[in-house]
N, C-alpha and C positions, 0 to 999 in steps of 0.2 A: 504493500500500500504506500502511496506517495501523493504529494501535492506538487503541482508545477507552479512555482511562485516567481513572479517577476518583481524584483526589488527596484523601485523607482528612486534611485539615488540622485535627486534633482537639486538644482541650485536656484531656489526662488529668490525674489526680491521683495523685501518687506513692503506691503501695501500696493504692489503692482498686480492687481487682480487680473488684468487682461493678459499680461505676460505669463504670470504663474498658471493661469487657466490653460493657456496654450501648451505650456510644458506638461501639464497634467494630461491634457487630451492626447498629446503626442505619445506620452508614455502608455496610456491605455491602448491606443492603436497598435503600438509595437507589441505590447503584451498579448493582444488579441491575435496578431499575426504569428506569435510564437506559441499559440495555443495554451496559454497559461490559464490555470484555474482562477488565479487571483493576482491582482497587482497591489503591492503594499507600498504606501508612501510614508515619508517621515512625519514627525510631529509638526503640527501647524503648517503643513505644506501649502495650504491655500493662501495664507497671509504672509508666510515667511516668519522666521523666528529671530529675535523676539519682537513682537509688534509694540510692546510697551504701552504707553498711555493712549495709543490709537484705539486700544480696546475699550476705553471709556466712551468712545463716540458711537452713538446709536446707529448712525449711517454706515459706519464701518462694519458693525456686526450684521446689519441688514444685507450689506454687500456679500458677506460670507454666506448667508442663507441663500441668496440669489445664485451664487456661484455653485453651491452644493446641488441645487436643482438642475443647473446646466450640466454639471459633470455627471449627475445621475442618469441623464438622458443618453450619455455616451457609453454607459456601463451595460452594454448589450452582450449577453452570454458570457459575462465575466464578472467576478466580484471585485469591487474596488474598496480598499480600506485606506482611509485618508485622514490626516490630522487637520482639525479646524477648531476655532473657538466658537462655542454655541451658547446662546442664551435660552435657558429653559426655566419657566416660572420665576422670571426676574433674577435668576442666578446664572452667572457665567461659568462655563466649564471648559477646560482644555480637553478636547474630545477626540476619539477615533470614530469616524462615521463610516458605516458600511453601506455601500451603494450597489444596487443591482437593478437592471431593467427599468430605469426611470424612477426608482424609489429609494428612499433612505430607510433601510430595513432595521438597523441597530445603531445605537450610540453608546459608546463607553466613555465614561468620565475618569480622567486621571485621578488616582487615589492619593498619591504622595506628591505634594507640590514642593519643589526645592525652594528654599528661602535663605540661601547662603552664597557667599562669593558673588558671582555675577548674576545669580538667580534671585528673583523676587516675585515668584509666581503667586504667592499668597496675597500680594497687592491687588491681583486681578481676578483670580479664580477661586471657586469653591471646590473642596475635595469631593471626589466621587466616593461612593461607599459600597458599590456592588460590582461583582465580577460580571463579565459579559462573554458568553461563549456562543459562537456563530457556526452555522453549517456551511461548509464549502465543499462541493462535490461529494457530499455524503460523509464528510469528516468534521469533527468538532474542533474548533480553534478558539483559544482564549486570547483576549486582547489585553495588552499592557502598554503603557506610555512611559518611556524613558526612566524617570526616577523609580517607577514601580518595580522595575526589574532589579534594582539595587537593594530592595527590601525583600524579605523572605515571604511575607504573608500573601501579597497579591498573586504570585505564581502558584503558591500552595492552594489558595482559594479557587483559582481557575482550574487546577487539576481536580479538585474535589467536585467542581461543577461539571466535570465530564470532558475537559479539554484533552485532545490528543496531541496538540502542539500549541506553542505560544508564538504570537506575532507581537513584536515590540516596535512601536513607532518612536523615533528618537530625533532630538535636536541636541546632540551632545558635542559641545565645542572642543576644539583641539587644545591640548596643552601637552607638554613633554611627558612621556611615560603613560599617557592616558590609554593607549591601545592595550598595554599589558594589563591594566586594571580591568578593562572591559572583558578581555579574554578570560581572566580569572573569575569574574562574577558570572558570566554566562555559562562557563563550564560548571560552576558550582550549582547554579539554578537548574541546569539541565539534568545533572546527576541526581540532585535532591528530589526532583519531581518526575524523573524518568520520562522526560518530554523533549522533543526537538524544539529548537528556538530559532526563529528568523528575526534578525535585528536589522532594521532599515534605518540608516542614519542620513541626515542632511549633509550637503556639501556646499561650500561657498563662504564668502566673507560678508559680514554684517557689522559695520562700524569697527569695534575693537575685537569682535569675535570672529574666529575662523572655524568652520565646520569641516572636518576632514573626511567625511563619508566613511569608507572602509566598513561597509555593511558586512554582517557576519551571519553564518548559518552553522548551528551545532546540531548534531544528531542526539537521540535520546540517551546515548551513552556518554555524553559530554565531550564528544570529539568534534573538533573544528572540521567542517567539510566544505566550507566556501568562505572566501574572504575577498570582498570587492576591492577595486583599486582605491587608493587614498588620494584625496584632493582632485578627484575626477568625477564629473557627472556621467551618468549612464543608466541604462535599463539592463539589469542583470537577471537572467532567468535561470532558476535552479530547481531541480527535482529534489524535493525534501522527503526522505523516507520517514514514515510514521511508525512502522511496526518493528523496525530493526535498526541496528547500527549500520554505518556506512563506512566507506574508505576514508580514513582521516587524512588530512593534509597538514603539513607543518605551517605554523603561523609565518607570515612574511617576515623576514628578518628586518628588524627595526634599526635603521641608521639614524641615530638621534639628530645629528646635524642636518642630514638630508630632510628629515621630517620638519624640523624647525625652519629650514630655508624654504621648503615648499609652502609652508604655512604663511611665511612672510610674503612670498611672491603672490599667492592667491589672495591674501588680504589686500595688498596694494592693487592688484588687478581689479578686484570687485569693487573696492571703494572708489577708484577712479572711474571705472566704466559705469557702475550703477548710479553714480552721481552726475554722469554726463560731461565729465571734463574731457577736452580734446587731447590732453597729455599732461605731463608734469615737468617741473624744473626744480633744480636744487643748486645750492652753493657747493661747489666741488673744491675743497680746500687743500687737497693733497694729503689729508689725514685719513685714518682708517675708517671712521664712522661714515663720512660722506662717500668714501670709495665703495663701501659695502652697500650703502643705500642706493647708489647709482646702479650697481650690479643687479640688485633686486628689481629696481624700476625697469631696467632694460629687459630682464627676463619676464617681467610681468606684462609689459606694454609694447615692447619692441623699441629698438633704438630710435626709430623715426618719431616716436612720441615722447622722447626724453631730451631735455636741454640742460646743459651744465654751465655754470658761471663761476669762474675763478676770480676772486676779488682781492688781489694782492695789496699789501701795505709794506711799510718800511721794514717790518719785522718778519715778513714772509720769506722763508728760505727759498733759495733758487731750486732746491730739490723738490719742494712742494709744488712749485709752478710746473716743473718738468714732469713730475709724476702725475699731476692732474691732467695735463695735456696728453700724456701717454695713454692713460686709461680712457680718456674720451676718444682718442684715435682708435684704440684697440676695440672699443665697443661701438664705435661708429655713431656717436651722438653729436648733436650740434653743440659747439663749445665756444664760449666767449671769455675774454679777459677784460674786466672793468676795474681799474685801480680805485681804491677808496680814499686815497690821500687827499684829493680836493674836497670831498664831502666832509671828511674828518676835520680838515683844517678850517672849513667854514663853520662847523659846529664849535670848535675851540675858539675861534675868533669871536663868534657871537656871544660866547659865555665868558670871555676873558675878563670883562669888568666885574662880572658877578663872582668870579673865582679868583680875583686879584689877591695875591699874597698867600694863596693856598697851593701846596705842592701837588704834583701829579700822584694819582692813586688809582684805585679800581675804577673810578669814574671815567678816566680816559680809556682804560681797557674796554669798558662797556660801550663807550662811544664808537670804538672800532666795530664791535659786533653789531651795534645798532645802525651804523652806516651801511653795513652789509645787508641788514634786514630791510632797510629802506629801499635799496636797489632791488633786492629780490622780490619784495612785495609790489614794487612799481612794475617790474617786468611781468610778474604774475597777473596783475590787473590789466596791463596793456595787451598781453598776448592771450589772456584767458586760460592759461595753464595753471594747474594747481601747484603750489609750492610744497615740496616735501621738507619737513624738518628732519634733521639728521642726528639728533641727540640720542644717547643710549640710556639704559636704566640706571647705571651707576651714577652718571652725571645728574639725571633727574632726581635720584634719591637724595643726593647731598647738595643740590642747588648749584652745581658747577656748570651753570648755563645762564645766559643773559636774557631776561625778559625783553621782548620786542627786538631781540637781536638774533642770535642763533636759535632761539626757541620759536622764531616766526615760522609759520607754515600751517597748512590745513590738515596734514596727516603725518604721523611720525612712525615710520616702519620699525625703528629700533627701540621704541619707548619701553618695551618689556624685555630687552636684550641686555644682559650685563656685559661689561666691557670685555672680560675674558672670553665670553661667548662670541662677541663681535670678531675677535681675532680668530677663533676657531672656525667661524662661518666663512671668513675671508679665505682661510686656507682650504676649507672644503670647496668653496666656489672655484678656486684655482685648480683643485684636484680633478674637477670634471671638465674644465676647459670649455670646449664648444658642445659638450654633451648634455647641457641642461634640457634642451628641447630635442636633441638627437642623441640618445644614449649610445648608439653605435659609434659616435664620434668622441666619446668620453676619453679624454687624455689630458694630462697636465698642461695648463697654459696660464700665463700671468695675465688673467683678466684684471686683477688688482695687482699693480706693481709690487714685487717682492719687498722693495725698500719701504713701501708704505706700511707693510706688516711688521718689519723688523726694526724700524727706527723708533726711538722713544716718543710716546705721544705728547703732543704740545698744542695748546690753543694758539700759540704764536701771537700773543698780545703784548709781549714784552721781550726785550733782548734775552736770548738763550733760555727762554722759558720752557719748562717741561711740566707735565701734570703733577709729578711727584713733588714739585715745590709746594703745592697746596694740598695734596691728597696723599694718603698712604699708597703704597704699591697696589696695583689693581687686583692682584691675586689675594692680598690681605683684605682690601676694601670690599671686594665682591663676596668673600666668605662671610665677613661680618654682616654685610647687608642681607644676604640670604637668611642668616640665622635670625636677625633682628626683624626683618620685614615679613618673611615667608613663614618662619617657624615660631614667631612671637617669643623668642628666647630673651631672657633678661641679660643685663650686663654681666652679672655674676655667672650666668650659664655660659656666656661666650668666653669670658675670661678663663673659666675653668677648662676650656678647650685649648688654652695656650696663647691667647691673644692679650696684648698689653692693655691694662685697664684704661689708661688715659686715652689711648687710640680708640678703644671701643666706645667710651663715653663721648668722645668728640664726634665720632661718626653718627652715633645715635642722636646726638643733639642736632647735628646738621640735617638729619632726616626730618626731624620734627619741625625745625625752623623753616624748612623749605616747602612746607605744605602749600603756602600761598602761591608759589611758583607753579607747582604741579597742577593746581586747580585752574591755572590759566594756560596750560599747555595743550597742544593738539592731541586728539585721540590717536591711539596707536594699537598695534596688534598684540593681543594677549597670547603668550606662549608658556607662562609659568602659572603656578597655582595662586599667586598673589600679585596681580598686576596693579599698576597705578591707574585707577579708574573705578569701575563698579566693584572690583574686588576689595578695595581699600578705601574706607570712608572715614576720614579723620577730620575733626574740626580744625579750621584755620586758626581761630582764636582759642587758645588753651594754655593754661599755666601749669598743667599737669606734666611733670617730668619724672616719670617713675624710675627712669634709669639713673637719676641723680639722687634718689631717696637714700 
């Protein structure tokens, strides 16, 4: 006994009912052509995930209902299971709707609503309380939605209600190591309940979130029998055995850096394209952060849609100018050099009487960054291309960035990428050379000049300046930041692991003092379990300094 299931791993756009409906109808057509018994869509596939406060608008919910009626008419001789928000008796539910031959036959309401990290579903939805088991081609299938499978009870209840298999609709965002966690949970649920599981996941970028797809099928013995591609939309049809185990496959080997890099590329691609920008531009400084940002942008959008601007100053090293020009040439992007000396001098002259008798300090350094920000934003406005900010998580954590200067931009690809990981990703990108879109051509190539990776990092805002003049070495800084931000460890906890107390206290203090900067920063792609954004919500005004107690 088996069911032929088409997993619709689609990339919807939040609120784009016309576009999303067409994706759904196309998937149904393909599933019909492949003689599938059922086509399974991800969580909230009709609206895209997360629709956030759009869910408070009655017209938005009515549009969902109208769309369900339209899709149901296309569900001829096939069962469609699709995610949608539905209003029933003045209560909104995150639902799996079952459609067939013009009718909505069943509705399952998600029972466990995540309300942590990036999730705040309890703001919008009511919890479902009952299992729903449906008949597909003479077989009983239980429905679950995302968080439900992470809990033991919903699967167990579906089994007791007669389910011979479980279908799980998901909008599970990417973060490093997430695949391993999914595999562990699904195997456990399958074995515990002696049921096969079909897990359909969303794919695509939505603001700071990236969904990696990688839908999964487990047999009743807890063996992985299918794994869809990651970061790739598609309709994947699988024969799912119901009464016996099947031939197991090995989970796809997870290359951590490849997964992170692919997530960053997809995040940039969808943010730019879904928001209708004709392309992007960025300041290319000759440093590692802007170099990696440009490589990501080119892989996401194509060289013809990326422009780079080098803005040298008296402190800019010749090697920085040469390396920026070399990378632009290697990647084939449009490249300009616009010196900032005249703009900087005009600012200094305009302020000379106000600053009379005061020595140079960080004010003048920030004026350099803000001069560059003015140029970049002016070019962005004039050409209509979105400006990418190039700062990384380490800098954003401790405020080593200039408001209205190098923080300028509409999207920050590296916002959740620690500095050490930036270096690792740069080496990874060079290791595959021309093979990003053509794996058969994968061979080492200096997409990012090797000197950019090996030279000491510097903001080049003062003579002979390097980052370690102001910050601990990045391997130490990043380790402290991971423990303090992501693990909620105290100063004592971190010191106990061998770090110098004054350094830890200083880093912790910088993190807390920089909250106002981060609140004004561009959104960026989440790749860790505690990104700056929805993951971490601290007050700007706060006198609580627990690390100094």
